[in-house]
mmCIF entry with sequence, helices, sheets and N, C-alpha, C, O atoms, coordinates in Angstrom:
data_MODEL
# 
_entry.id   MODEL 
# 
_entity.id                         1 
_entity.type                       polymer 
_entity.pdbx_number_of_molecules   1 
# 
_entity_poly.entity_id                      1 
_entity_poly.type                           'polypeptide(L)' 
_entity_poly.nstd_linkage                   no 
_entity_poly.nstd_monomer                   no 
_entity_poly.pdbx_seq_one_letter_code       MRYNRNIISIPINRDFRLILRRTEQGIVVEQLVSHEKYNVKKPGASLLKR 
_entity_poly.pdbx_seq_one_letter_code_can   MRYNRNIISIPINRDFRLILRRTEQGIVVEQLVSHEKYNVKKPGASLLKR 
_entity_poly.pdbx_strand_id                 A 
# 
loop_
_entity_poly_seq.entity_id 
_entity_poly_seq.num 
_entity_poly_seq.mon_id 
_entity_poly_seq.hetero 
1 1  MET n 
1 2  ARG n 
1 3  TYR n 
1 4  ASN n 
1 5  ARG n 
1 6  ASN n 
1 7  ILE n 
1 8  ILE n 
1 9  SER n 
1 10 ILE n 
1 11 PRO n 
1 12 ILE n 
1 13 ASN n 
1 14 ARG n 
1 15 ASP n 
1 16 PHE n 
1 17 ARG n 
1 18 LEU n 
1 19 ILE n 
1 20 LEU n 
1 21 ARG n 
1 22 ARG n 
1 23 THR n 
1 24 GLU n 
1 25 GLN n 
1 26 GLY n 
1 27 ILE n 
1 28 VAL n 
1 29 VAL n 
1 30 GLU n 
1 31 GLN n 
1 32 LEU n 
1 33 VAL n 
1 34 SER n 
1 35 HIS n 
1 36 GLU n 
1 37 LYS n 
1 38 TYR n 
1 39 ASN n 
1 40 VAL n 
1 41 LYS n 
1 42 LYS n 
1 43 PRO n 
1 44 GLY n 
1 45 ALA n 
1 46 SER n 
1 47 LEU n 
1 48 LEU n 
1 49 LYS n 
1 50 ARG n 
# 
_struct_asym.id          A 
_struct_asym.entity_id   1 
# 
_struct_conf.conf_type_id            HELX_P 
_struct_conf.id                      HELX_P1 
_struct_conf.pdbx_PDB_helix_id       AA1 
_struct_conf.beg_label_comp_id       HIS 
_struct_conf.beg_label_asym_id       A 
_struct_conf.beg_label_seq_id        35 
_struct_conf.pdbx_beg_PDB_ins_code   ? 
_struct_conf.end_label_comp_id       ASN 
_struct_conf.end_label_asym_id       A 
_struct_conf.end_label_seq_id        39 
_struct_conf.pdbx_end_PDB_ins_code   ? 
_struct_conf.beg_auth_comp_id        HIS 
_struct_conf.beg_auth_asym_id        A 
_struct_conf.beg_auth_seq_id         35 
_struct_conf.end_auth_comp_id        ASN 
_struct_conf.end_auth_asym_id        A 
_struct_conf.end_auth_seq_id         39 
_struct_conf.pdbx_PDB_helix_class    1 
_struct_conf.details                 ? 
_struct_conf.pdbx_PDB_helix_length   5 
# 
_struct_conf_type.id          HELX_P 
_struct_conf_type.criteria    ? 
_struct_conf_type.reference   ? 
# 
_struct_sheet.id               AA1 
_struct_sheet.type             ? 
_struct_sheet.number_strands   3 
_struct_sheet.details          ? 
# 
loop_
_struct_sheet_order.sheet_id 
_struct_sheet_order.range_id_1 
_struct_sheet_order.range_id_2 
_struct_sheet_order.offset 
_struct_sheet_order.sense 
AA1 1 2 ? anti-parallel 
AA1 2 3 ? anti-parallel 
# 
loop_
_struct_sheet_range.sheet_id 
_struct_sheet_range.id 
_struct_sheet_range.beg_label_comp_id 
_struct_sheet_range.beg_label_asym_id 
_struct_sheet_range.beg_label_seq_id 
_struct_sheet_range.pdbx_beg_PDB_ins_code 
_struct_sheet_range.end_label_comp_id 
_struct_sheet_range.end_label_asym_id 
_struct_sheet_range.end_label_seq_id 
_struct_sheet_range.pdbx_end_PDB_ins_code 
_struct_sheet_range.beg_auth_comp_id 
_struct_sheet_range.beg_auth_asym_id 
_struct_sheet_range.beg_auth_seq_id 
_struct_sheet_range.end_auth_comp_id 
_struct_sheet_range.end_auth_asym_id 
_struct_sheet_range.end_auth_seq_id 
AA1 1 ILE A 7  ? PRO A 11 ? ILE A 7  PRO A 11 
AA1 2 PHE A 16 ? THR A 23 ? PHE A 16 THR A 23 
AA1 3 GLY A 26 ? SER A 34 ? GLY A 26 SER A 34 
# 
loop_
_atom_site.group_PDB 
_atom_site.id 
_atom_site.type_symbol 
_atom_site.label_atom_id 
_atom_site.label_alt_id 
_atom_site.label_comp_id 
_atom_site.label_asym_id 
_atom_site.label_entity_id 
_atom_site.label_seq_id 
_atom_site.pdbx_PDB_ins_code 
_atom_site.Cartn_x 
_atom_site.Cartn_y 
_atom_site.Cartn_z 
_atom_site.occupancy 
_atom_site.B_iso_or_equiv 
_atom_site.pdbx_formal_charge 
_atom_site.auth_seq_id 
_atom_site.auth_comp_id 
_atom_site.auth_asym_id 
_atom_site.auth_atom_id 
_atom_site.pdbx_PDB_model_num 
ATOM 1   N N  . MET A 1 1  ? 0.844   -1.170 0.000  1.00 0.00 ? 1  MET A N  1 
ATOM 2   C CA . MET A 1 1  ? 0.000   0.000  0.000  1.00 0.00 ? 1  MET A CA 1 
ATOM 3   C C  . MET A 1 1  ? 0.894   1.240  0.000  1.00 0.00 ? 1  MET A C  1 
ATOM 4   O O  . MET A 1 1  ? 1.823   1.351  0.801  1.00 0.00 ? 1  MET A O  1 
ATOM 5   N N  . ARG A 1 2  ? 0.606   2.145  -0.887 1.00 0.00 ? 2  ARG A N  1 
ATOM 6   C CA . ARG A 1 2  ? 1.406   3.370  -0.978 1.00 0.00 ? 2  ARG A CA 1 
ATOM 7   C C  . ARG A 1 2  ? 0.635   4.511  -0.348 1.00 0.00 ? 2  ARG A C  1 
ATOM 8   O O  . ARG A 1 2  ? -0.546  4.714  -0.631 1.00 0.00 ? 2  ARG A O  1 
ATOM 9   N N  . TYR A 1 3  ? 1.314   5.248  0.506  1.00 0.00 ? 3  TYR A N  1 
ATOM 10  C CA . TYR A 1 3  ? 0.716   6.439  1.093  1.00 0.00 ? 3  TYR A CA 1 
ATOM 11  C C  . TYR A 1 3  ? 1.808   7.369  1.569  1.00 0.00 ? 3  TYR A C  1 
ATOM 12  O O  . TYR A 1 3  ? 2.958   6.961  1.731  1.00 0.00 ? 3  TYR A O  1 
ATOM 13  N N  . ASN A 1 4  ? 1.457   8.589  1.787  1.00 0.00 ? 4  ASN A N  1 
ATOM 14  C CA . ASN A 1 4  ? 2.397   9.625  2.188  1.00 0.00 ? 4  ASN A CA 1 
ATOM 15  C C  . ASN A 1 4  ? 2.461   9.688  3.708  1.00 0.00 ? 4  ASN A C  1 
ATOM 16  O O  . ASN A 1 4  ? 1.485   10.082 4.347  1.00 0.00 ? 4  ASN A O  1 
ATOM 17  N N  . ARG A 1 5  ? 3.576   9.314  4.290  1.00 0.00 ? 5  ARG A N  1 
ATOM 18  C CA . ARG A 1 5  ? 3.734   9.312  5.745  1.00 0.00 ? 5  ARG A CA 1 
ATOM 19  C C  . ARG A 1 5  ? 3.819   10.725 6.325  1.00 0.00 ? 5  ARG A C  1 
ATOM 20  O O  . ARG A 1 5  ? 3.785   10.892 7.544  1.00 0.00 ? 5  ARG A O  1 
ATOM 21  N N  . ASN A 1 6  ? 3.925   11.725 5.485  1.00 0.00 ? 6  ASN A N  1 
ATOM 22  C CA . ASN A 1 6  ? 3.973   13.108 5.972  1.00 0.00 ? 6  ASN A CA 1 
ATOM 23  C C  . ASN A 1 6  ? 2.585   13.709 6.134  1.00 0.00 ? 6  ASN A C  1 
ATOM 24  O O  . ASN A 1 6  ? 2.450   14.818 6.649  1.00 0.00 ? 6  ASN A O  1 
ATOM 25  N N  . ILE A 1 7  ? 1.556   12.994 5.703  1.00 0.00 ? 7  ILE A N  1 
ATOM 26  C CA . ILE A 1 7  ? 0.180   13.452 5.855  1.00 0.00 ? 7  ILE A CA 1 
ATOM 27  C C  . ILE A 1 7  ? -0.419  12.743 7.067  1.00 0.00 ? 7  ILE A C  1 
ATOM 28  O O  . ILE A 1 7  ? -0.353  11.519 7.180  1.00 0.00 ? 7  ILE A O  1 
ATOM 29  N N  . ILE A 1 8  ? -1.003  13.526 7.968  1.00 0.00 ? 8  ILE A N  1 
ATOM 30  C CA . ILE A 1 8  ? -1.596  13.003 9.197  1.00 0.00 ? 8  ILE A CA 1 
ATOM 31  C C  . ILE A 1 8  ? -3.079  13.317 9.177  1.00 0.00 ? 8  ILE A C  1 
ATOM 32  O O  . ILE A 1 8  ? -3.476  14.456 8.931  1.00 0.00 ? 8  ILE A O  1 
ATOM 33  N N  . SER A 1 9  ? -3.900  12.306 9.436  1.00 0.00 ? 9  SER A N  1 
ATOM 34  C CA . SER A 1 9  ? -5.350  12.468 9.453  1.00 0.00 ? 9  SER A CA 1 
ATOM 35  C C  . SER A 1 9  ? -5.851  12.211 10.869 1.00 0.00 ? 9  SER A C  1 
ATOM 36  O O  . SER A 1 9  ? -5.605  11.146 11.435 1.00 0.00 ? 9  SER A O  1 
ATOM 37  N N  . ILE A 1 10 ? -6.553  13.187 11.442 1.00 0.00 ? 10 ILE A N  1 
ATOM 38  C CA . ILE A 1 10 ? -7.064  13.064 12.800 1.00 0.00 ? 10 ILE A CA 1 
ATOM 39  C C  . ILE A 1 10 ? -8.584  13.154 12.756 1.00 0.00 ? 10 ILE A C  1 
ATOM 40  O O  . ILE A 1 10 ? -9.128  14.164 12.309 1.00 0.00 ? 10 ILE A O  1 
ATOM 41  N N  . PRO A 1 11 ? -9.289  12.098 13.221 1.00 0.00 ? 11 PRO A N  1 
ATOM 42  C CA . PRO A 1 11 ? -10.748 12.176 13.280 1.00 0.00 ? 11 PRO A CA 1 
ATOM 43  C C  . PRO A 1 11 ? -11.168 13.224 14.314 1.00 0.00 ? 11 PRO A C  1 
ATOM 44  O O  . PRO A 1 11 ? -10.694 13.198 15.450 1.00 0.00 ? 11 PRO A O  1 
ATOM 45  N N  . ILE A 1 12 ? -12.052 14.141 13.926 1.00 0.00 ? 12 ILE A N  1 
ATOM 46  C CA . ILE A 1 12 ? -12.543 15.178 14.839 1.00 0.00 ? 12 ILE A CA 1 
ATOM 47  C C  . ILE A 1 12 ? -13.825 14.705 15.505 1.00 0.00 ? 12 ILE A C  1 
ATOM 48  O O  . ILE A 1 12 ? -13.973 14.811 16.722 1.00 0.00 ? 12 ILE A O  1 
ATOM 49  N N  . ASN A 1 13 ? -14.731 14.192 14.725 1.00 0.00 ? 13 ASN A N  1 
ATOM 50  C CA . ASN A 1 13 ? -15.969 13.587 15.220 1.00 0.00 ? 13 ASN A CA 1 
ATOM 51  C C  . ASN A 1 13 ? -16.447 12.621 14.145 1.00 0.00 ? 13 ASN A C  1 
ATOM 52  O O  . ASN A 1 13 ? -15.660 12.221 13.288 1.00 0.00 ? 13 ASN A O  1 
ATOM 53  N N  . ARG A 1 14 ? -17.712 12.242 14.172 1.00 0.00 ? 14 ARG A N  1 
ATOM 54  C CA . ARG A 1 14 ? -18.206 11.291 13.172 1.00 0.00 ? 14 ARG A CA 1 
ATOM 55  C C  . ARG A 1 14 ? -18.245 11.883 11.772 1.00 0.00 ? 14 ARG A C  1 
ATOM 56  O O  . ARG A 1 14 ? -18.317 11.136 10.797 1.00 0.00 ? 14 ARG A O  1 
ATOM 57  N N  . ASP A 1 15 ? -18.200 13.201 11.646 1.00 0.00 ? 15 ASP A N  1 
ATOM 58  C CA . ASP A 1 15 ? -18.391 13.844 10.347 1.00 0.00 ? 15 ASP A CA 1 
ATOM 59  C C  . ASP A 1 15 ? -17.146 14.432 9.701  1.00 0.00 ? 15 ASP A C  1 
ATOM 60  O O  . ASP A 1 15 ? -17.133 14.651 8.489  1.00 0.00 ? 15 ASP A O  1 
ATOM 61  N N  . PHE A 1 16 ? -16.098 14.694 10.481 1.00 0.00 ? 16 PHE A N  1 
ATOM 62  C CA . PHE A 1 16 ? -14.946 15.416 9.926  1.00 0.00 ? 16 PHE A CA 1 
ATOM 63  C C  . PHE A 1 16 ? -13.608 14.830 10.347 1.00 0.00 ? 16 PHE A C  1 
ATOM 64  O O  . PHE A 1 16 ? -13.488 14.177 11.383 1.00 0.00 ? 16 PHE A O  1 
ATOM 65  N N  . ARG A 1 17 ? -12.600 15.085 9.505  1.00 0.00 ? 17 ARG A N  1 
ATOM 66  C CA . ARG A 1 17 ? -11.205 14.758 9.803  1.00 0.00 ? 17 ARG A CA 1 
ATOM 67  C C  . ARG A 1 17 ? -10.356 15.994 9.552  1.00 0.00 ? 17 ARG A C  1 
ATOM 68  O O  . ARG A 1 17 ? -10.599 16.753 8.614  1.00 0.00 ? 17 ARG A O  1 
ATOM 69  N N  . LEU A 1 18 ? -9.362  16.182 10.398 1.00 0.00 ? 18 LEU A N  1 
ATOM 70  C CA . LEU A 1 18 ? -8.398  17.268 10.243 1.00 0.00 ? 18 LEU A CA 1 
ATOM 71  C C  . LEU A 1 18 ? -7.171  16.685 9.551  1.00 0.00 ? 18 LEU A C  1 
ATOM 72  O O  . LEU A 1 18 ? -6.609  15.689 10.007 1.00 0.00 ? 18 LEU A O  1 
ATOM 73  N N  . ILE A 1 19 ? -6.754  17.313 8.444  1.00 0.00 ? 19 ILE A N  1 
ATOM 74  C CA . ILE A 1 19 ? -5.606  16.847 7.682  1.00 0.00 ? 19 ILE A CA 1 
ATOM 75  C C  . ILE A 1 19 ? -4.426  17.770 7.991  1.00 0.00 ? 19 ILE A C  1 
ATOM 76  O O  . ILE A 1 19 ? -4.507  18.986 7.818  1.00 0.00 ? 19 ILE A O  1 
ATOM 77  N N  . LEU A 1 20 ? -3.331  17.165 8.449  1.00 0.00 ? 20 LEU A N  1 
ATOM 78  C CA . LEU A 1 20 ? -2.115  17.896 8.784  1.00 0.00 ? 20 LEU A CA 1 
ATOM 79  C C  . LEU A 1 20 ? -0.994  17.395 7.885  1.00 0.00 ? 20 LEU A C  1 
ATOM 80  O O  . LEU A 1 20 ? -1.059  16.284 7.359  1.00 0.00 ? 20 LEU A O  1 
ATOM 81  N N  . ARG A 1 21 ? 0.028   18.215 7.713  1.00 0.00 ? 21 ARG A N  1 
ATOM 82  C CA . ARG A 1 21 ? 1.198   17.816 6.918  1.00 0.00 ? 21 ARG A CA 1 
ATOM 83  C C  . ARG A 1 21 ? 2.451   18.071 7.740  1.00 0.00 ? 21 ARG A C  1 
ATOM 84  O O  . ARG A 1 21 ? 2.618   19.147 8.315  1.00 0.00 ? 21 ARG A O  1 
ATOM 85  N N  . ARG A 1 22 ? 3.326   17.082 7.793  1.00 0.00 ? 22 ARG A N  1 
ATOM 86  C CA . ARG A 1 22 ? 4.602   17.214 8.498  1.00 0.00 ? 22 ARG A CA 1 
ATOM 87  C C  . ARG A 1 22 ? 5.621   17.829 7.542  1.00 0.00 ? 22 ARG A C  1 
ATOM 88  O O  . ARG A 1 22 ? 5.835   17.317 6.443  1.00 0.00 ? 22 ARG A O  1 
ATOM 89  N N  . THR A 1 23 ? 6.248   18.927 7.962  1.00 0.00 ? 23 THR A N  1 
ATOM 90  C CA . THR A 1 23 ? 7.275   19.598 7.160  1.00 0.00 ? 23 THR A CA 1 
ATOM 91  C C  . THR A 1 23 ? 8.558   19.674 7.977  1.00 0.00 ? 23 THR A C  1 
ATOM 92  O O  . THR A 1 23 ? 8.594   19.256 9.134  1.00 0.00 ? 23 THR A O  1 
ATOM 93  N N  . GLU A 1 24 ? 9.595   20.203 7.375  1.00 0.00 ? 24 GLU A N  1 
ATOM 94  C CA . GLU A 1 24 ? 10.858  20.391 8.103  1.00 0.00 ? 24 GLU A CA 1 
ATOM 95  C C  . GLU A 1 24 ? 10.704  21.389 9.243  1.00 0.00 ? 24 GLU A C  1 
ATOM 96  O O  . GLU A 1 24 ? 11.430  21.318 10.235 1.00 0.00 ? 24 GLU A O  1 
ATOM 97  N N  . GLN A 1 25 ? 9.756   22.327 9.105  1.00 0.00 ? 25 GLN A N  1 
ATOM 98  C CA . GLN A 1 25 ? 9.528   23.341 10.131 1.00 0.00 ? 25 GLN A CA 1 
ATOM 99  C C  . GLN A 1 25 ? 8.578   22.863 11.226 1.00 0.00 ? 25 GLN A C  1 
ATOM 100 O O  . GLN A 1 25 ? 8.485   23.507 12.271 1.00 0.00 ? 25 GLN A O  1 
ATOM 101 N N  . GLY A 1 26 ? 7.874   21.758 11.019 1.00 0.00 ? 26 GLY A N  1 
ATOM 102 C CA . GLY A 1 26 ? 6.929   21.238 12.004 1.00 0.00 ? 26 GLY A CA 1 
ATOM 103 C C  . GLY A 1 26 ? 5.648   20.765 11.336 1.00 0.00 ? 26 GLY A C  1 
ATOM 104 O O  . GLY A 1 26 ? 5.628   20.456 10.144 1.00 0.00 ? 26 GLY A O  1 
ATOM 105 N N  . ILE A 1 27 ? 4.590   20.714 12.115 1.00 0.00 ? 27 ILE A N  1 
ATOM 106 C CA . ILE A 1 27 ? 3.291   20.254 11.630 1.00 0.00 ? 27 ILE A CA 1 
ATOM 107 C C  . ILE A 1 27 ? 2.462   21.452 11.165 1.00 0.00 ? 27 ILE A C  1 
ATOM 108 O O  . ILE A 1 27 ? 2.353   22.453 11.872 1.00 0.00 ? 27 ILE A O  1 
ATOM 109 N N  . VAL A 1 28 ? 1.874   21.337 9.958  1.00 0.00 ? 28 VAL A N  1 
ATOM 110 C CA . VAL A 1 28 ? 1.071   22.406 9.374  1.00 0.00 ? 28 VAL A CA 1 
ATOM 111 C C  . VAL A 1 28 ? -0.355  21.893 9.160  1.00 0.00 ? 28 VAL A C  1 
ATOM 112 O O  . VAL A 1 28 ? -0.548  20.810 8.606  1.00 0.00 ? 28 VAL A O  1 
ATOM 113 N N  . VAL A 1 29 ? -1.345  22.659 9.593  1.00 0.00 ? 29 VAL A N  1 
ATOM 114 C CA . VAL A 1 29 ? -2.744  22.309 9.339  1.00 0.00 ? 29 VAL A CA 1 
ATOM 115 C C  . VAL A 1 29 ? -3.040  22.607 7.881  1.00 0.00 ? 29 VAL A C  1 
ATOM 116 O O  . VAL A 1 29 ? -2.816  23.722 7.412  1.00 0.00 ? 29 VAL A O  1 
ATOM 117 N N  . GLU A 1 30 ? -3.545  21.608 7.162  1.00 0.00 ? 30 GLU A N  1 
ATOM 118 C CA . GLU A 1 30 ? -3.845  21.766 5.738  1.00 0.00 ? 30 GLU A CA 1 
ATOM 119 C C  . GLU A 1 30 ? -5.320  22.066 5.503  1.00 0.00 ? 30 GLU A C  1 
ATOM 120 O O  . GLU A 1 30 ? -5.661  23.070 4.878  1.00 0.00 ? 30 GLU A O  1 
ATOM 121 N N  . GLN A 1 31 ? -6.207  21.182 6.011  1.00 0.00 ? 31 GLN A N  1 
ATOM 122 C CA . GLN A 1 31 ? -7.628  21.388 5.772  1.00 0.00 ? 31 GLN A CA 1 
ATOM 123 C C  . GLN A 1 31 ? -8.455  20.498 6.680  1.00 0.00 ? 31 GLN A C  1 
ATOM 124 O O  . GLN A 1 31 ? -7.978  19.504 7.227  1.00 0.00 ? 31 GLN A O  1 
ATOM 125 N N  . LEU A 1 32 ? -9.700  20.887 6.816  1.00 0.00 ? 32 LEU A N  1 
ATOM 126 C CA . LEU A 1 32 ? -10.698 20.098 7.519  1.00 0.00 ? 32 LEU A CA 1 
ATOM 127 C C  . LEU A 1 32 ? -11.623 19.539 6.450  1.00 0.00 ? 32 LEU A C  1 
ATOM 128 O O  . LEU A 1 32 ? -12.208 20.298 5.677  1.00 0.00 ? 32 LEU A O  1 
ATOM 129 N N  . VAL A 1 33 ? -11.762 18.212 6.399  1.00 0.00 ? 33 VAL A N  1 
ATOM 130 C CA . VAL A 1 33 ? -12.579 17.590 5.358  1.00 0.00 ? 33 VAL A CA 1 
ATOM 131 C C  . VAL A 1 33 ? -13.645 16.693 5.981  1.00 0.00 ? 33 VAL A C  1 
ATOM 132 O O  . VAL A 1 33 ? -13.479 16.183 7.090  1.00 0.00 ? 33 VAL A O  1 
ATOM 133 N N  . SER A 1 34 ? -14.728 16.513 5.255  1.00 0.00 ? 34 SER A N  1 
ATOM 134 C CA . SER A 1 34 ? -15.783 15.611 5.701  1.00 0.00 ? 34 SER A CA 1 
ATOM 135 C C  . SER A 1 34 ? -15.281 14.172 5.553  1.00 0.00 ? 34 SER A C  1 
ATOM 136 O O  . SER A 1 34 ? -14.390 13.897 4.750  1.00 0.00 ? 34 SER A O  1 
ATOM 137 N N  . HIS A 1 35 ? -15.860 13.264 6.333  1.00 0.00 ? 35 HIS A N  1 
ATOM 138 C CA . HIS A 1 35 ? -15.508 11.853 6.186  1.00 0.00 ? 35 HIS A CA 1 
ATOM 139 C C  . HIS A 1 35 ? -15.866 11.371 4.791  1.00 0.00 ? 35 HIS A C  1 
ATOM 140 O O  . HIS A 1 35 ? -15.175 10.518 4.235  1.00 0.00 ? 35 HIS A O  1 
ATOM 141 N N  . GLU A 1 36 ? -16.927 11.901 4.226  1.00 0.00 ? 36 GLU A N  1 
ATOM 142 C CA . GLU A 1 36 ? -17.337 11.508 2.873  1.00 0.00 ? 36 GLU A CA 1 
ATOM 143 C C  . GLU A 1 36 ? -16.240 11.838 1.864  1.00 0.00 ? 36 GLU A C  1 
ATOM 144 O O  . GLU A 1 36 ? -15.870 10.993 1.049  1.00 0.00 ? 36 GLU A O  1 
ATOM 145 N N  . LYS A 1 37 ? -15.724 13.049 1.916  1.00 0.00 ? 37 LYS A N  1 
ATOM 146 C CA . LYS A 1 37 ? -14.647 13.439 0.998  1.00 0.00 ? 37 LYS A CA 1 
ATOM 147 C C  . LYS A 1 37 ? -13.386 12.620 1.265  1.00 0.00 ? 37 LYS A C  1 
ATOM 148 O O  . LYS A 1 37 ? -12.707 12.189 0.333  1.00 0.00 ? 37 LYS A O  1 
ATOM 149 N N  . TYR A 1 38 ? -13.081 12.412 2.535  1.00 0.00 ? 38 TYR A N  1 
ATOM 150 C CA . TYR A 1 38 ? -11.893 11.656 2.914  1.00 0.00 ? 38 TYR A CA 1 
ATOM 151 C C  . TYR A 1 38 ? -11.983 10.201 2.450  1.00 0.00 ? 38 TYR A C  1 
ATOM 152 O O  . TYR A 1 38 ? -11.008 9.651  1.937  1.00 0.00 ? 38 TYR A O  1 
ATOM 153 N N  . ASN A 1 39 ? -13.138 9.584  2.627  1.00 0.00 ? 39 ASN A N  1 
ATOM 154 C CA . ASN A 1 39 ? -13.304 8.162  2.330  1.00 0.00 ? 39 ASN A CA 1 
ATOM 155 C C  . ASN A 1 39 ? -13.368 7.831  0.848  1.00 0.00 ? 39 ASN A C  1 
ATOM 156 O O  . ASN A 1 39 ? -13.100 6.687  0.482  1.00 0.00 ? 39 ASN A O  1 
ATOM 157 N N  . VAL A 1 40 ? -13.707 8.765  -0.014 1.00 0.00 ? 40 VAL A N  1 
ATOM 158 C CA . VAL A 1 40 ? -13.784 8.456  -1.442 1.00 0.00 ? 40 VAL A CA 1 
ATOM 159 C C  . VAL A 1 40 ? -12.422 8.492  -2.120 1.00 0.00 ? 40 VAL A C  1 
ATOM 160 O O  . VAL A 1 40 ? -12.294 8.061  -3.266 1.00 0.00 ? 40 VAL A O  1 
ATOM 161 N N  . LYS A 1 41 ? -11.410 8.996  -1.435 1.00 0.00 ? 41 LYS A N  1 
ATOM 162 C CA . LYS A 1 41 ? -10.071 8.987  -2.000 1.00 0.00 ? 41 LYS A CA 1 
ATOM 163 C C  . LYS A 1 41 ? -9.504  7.576  -1.970 1.00 0.00 ? 41 LYS A C  1 
ATOM 164 O O  . LYS A 1 41 ? -9.696  6.843  -1.000 1.00 0.00 ? 41 LYS A O  1 
ATOM 165 N N  . LYS A 1 42 ? -8.808  7.201  -3.033 1.00 0.00 ? 42 LYS A N  1 
ATOM 166 C CA . LYS A 1 42 ? -8.178  5.886  -3.093 1.00 0.00 ? 42 LYS A CA 1 
ATOM 167 C C  . LYS A 1 42 ? -6.918  5.903  -2.230 1.00 0.00 ? 42 LYS A C  1 
ATOM 168 O O  . LYS A 1 42 ? -6.327  6.965  -2.037 1.00 0.00 ? 42 LYS A O  1 
ATOM 169 N N  . PRO A 1 43 ? -6.489  4.740  -1.700 1.00 0.00 ? 43 PRO A N  1 
ATOM 170 C CA . PRO A 1 43 ? -5.246  4.708  -0.937 1.00 0.00 ? 43 PRO A CA 1 
ATOM 171 C C  . PRO A 1 43 ? -4.086  5.274  -1.761 1.00 0.00 ? 43 PRO A C  1 
ATOM 172 O O  . PRO A 1 43 ? -3.893  4.898  -2.918 1.00 0.00 ? 43 PRO A O  1 
ATOM 173 N N  . GLY A 1 44 ? -3.338  6.158  -1.166 1.00 0.00 ? 44 GLY A N  1 
ATOM 174 C CA . GLY A 1 44 ? -2.225  6.795  -1.848 1.00 0.00 ? 44 GLY A CA 1 
ATOM 175 C C  . GLY A 1 44 ? -2.582  8.053  -2.590 1.00 0.00 ? 44 GLY A C  1 
ATOM 176 O O  . GLY A 1 44 ? -1.693  8.810  -2.977 1.00 0.00 ? 44 GLY A O  1 
ATOM 177 N N  . ALA A 1 45 ? -3.872  8.303  -2.803 1.00 0.00 ? 45 ALA A N  1 
ATOM 178 C CA . ALA A 1 45 ? -4.310  9.526  -3.493 1.00 0.00 ? 45 ALA A CA 1 
ATOM 179 C C  . ALA A 1 45 ? -4.144  10.711 -2.561 1.00 0.00 ? 45 ALA A C  1 
ATOM 180 O O  . ALA A 1 45 ? -4.363  10.601 -1.355 1.00 0.00 ? 45 ALA A O  1 
ATOM 181 N N  . SER A 1 46 ? -3.769  11.808 -3.109 1.00 0.00 ? 46 SER A N  1 
ATOM 182 C CA . SER A 1 46 ? -3.551  12.995 -2.280 1.00 0.00 ? 46 SER A CA 1 
ATOM 183 C C  . SER A 1 46 ? -4.849  13.746 -2.010 1.00 0.00 ? 46 SER A C  1 
ATOM 184 O O  . SER A 1 46 ? -5.630  13.999 -2.927 1.00 0.00 ? 46 SER A O  1 
ATOM 185 N N  . LEU A 1 47 ? -5.072  14.097 -0.761 1.00 0.00 ? 47 LEU A N  1 
ATOM 186 C CA . LEU A 1 47 ? -6.187  14.945 -0.400 1.00 0.00 ? 47 LEU A CA 1 
ATOM 187 C C  . LEU A 1 47 ? -5.842  16.406 -0.649 1.00 0.00 ? 47 LEU A C  1 
ATOM 188 O O  . LEU A 1 47 ? -6.723  17.255 -0.787 1.00 0.00 ? 47 LEU A O  1 
ATOM 189 N N  . LEU A 1 48 ? -4.560  16.678 -0.703 1.00 0.00 ? 48 LEU A N  1 
ATOM 190 C CA . LEU A 1 48 ? -4.108  18.065 -0.835 1.00 0.00 ? 48 LEU A CA 1 
ATOM 191 C C  . LEU A 1 48 ? -4.070  18.475 -2.291 1.00 0.00 ? 48 LEU A C  1 
ATOM 192 O O  . LEU A 1 48 ? -3.584  17.733 -3.145 1.00 0.00 ? 48 LEU A O  1 
ATOM 193 N N  . LYS A 1 49 ? -4.581  19.651 -2.569 1.00 0.00 ? 49 LYS A N  1 
ATOM 194 C CA . LYS A 1 49 ? -4.596  20.169 -3.948 1.00 0.00 ? 49 LYS A CA 1 
ATOM 195 C C  . LYS A 1 49 ? -3.419  21.083 -4.137 1.00 0.00 ? 49 LYS A C  1 
ATOM 196 O O  . LYS A 1 49 ? -3.499  22.281 -3.869 1.00 0.00 ? 49 LYS A O  1 
ATOM 197 N N  . ARG A 1 50 ? -2.321  20.518 -4.600 1.00 0.00 ? 50 ARG A N  1 
ATOM 198 C CA . ARG A 1 50 ? -1.094  21.292 -4.840 1.00 0.00 ? 50 ARG A CA 1 
ATOM 199 C C  . ARG A 1 50 ? -0.541  20.951 -6.188 1.00 0.00 ? 50 ARG A C  1 
ATOM 200 O O  . ARG A 1 50 ? 0.491   21.492 -6.587 1.00 0.00 ? 50 ARG A O  1 
# 
C-alpha cells in the first residue's frame, strides 16, 4: 500500500477529519474535510490540492 507518511489524518468527530502535513519546520494544518470526501479517496491519493 502506498501512502504519504507526511500526511496526518485526525478524526474530529463522526463527520470530519483534520488533515495535517509534516514539514521540516513542524506540523502544518492543511484542511478540515468531511468523512465523505476523505473516504472516497483511493489509498495513496492525495487529499491536498497542490
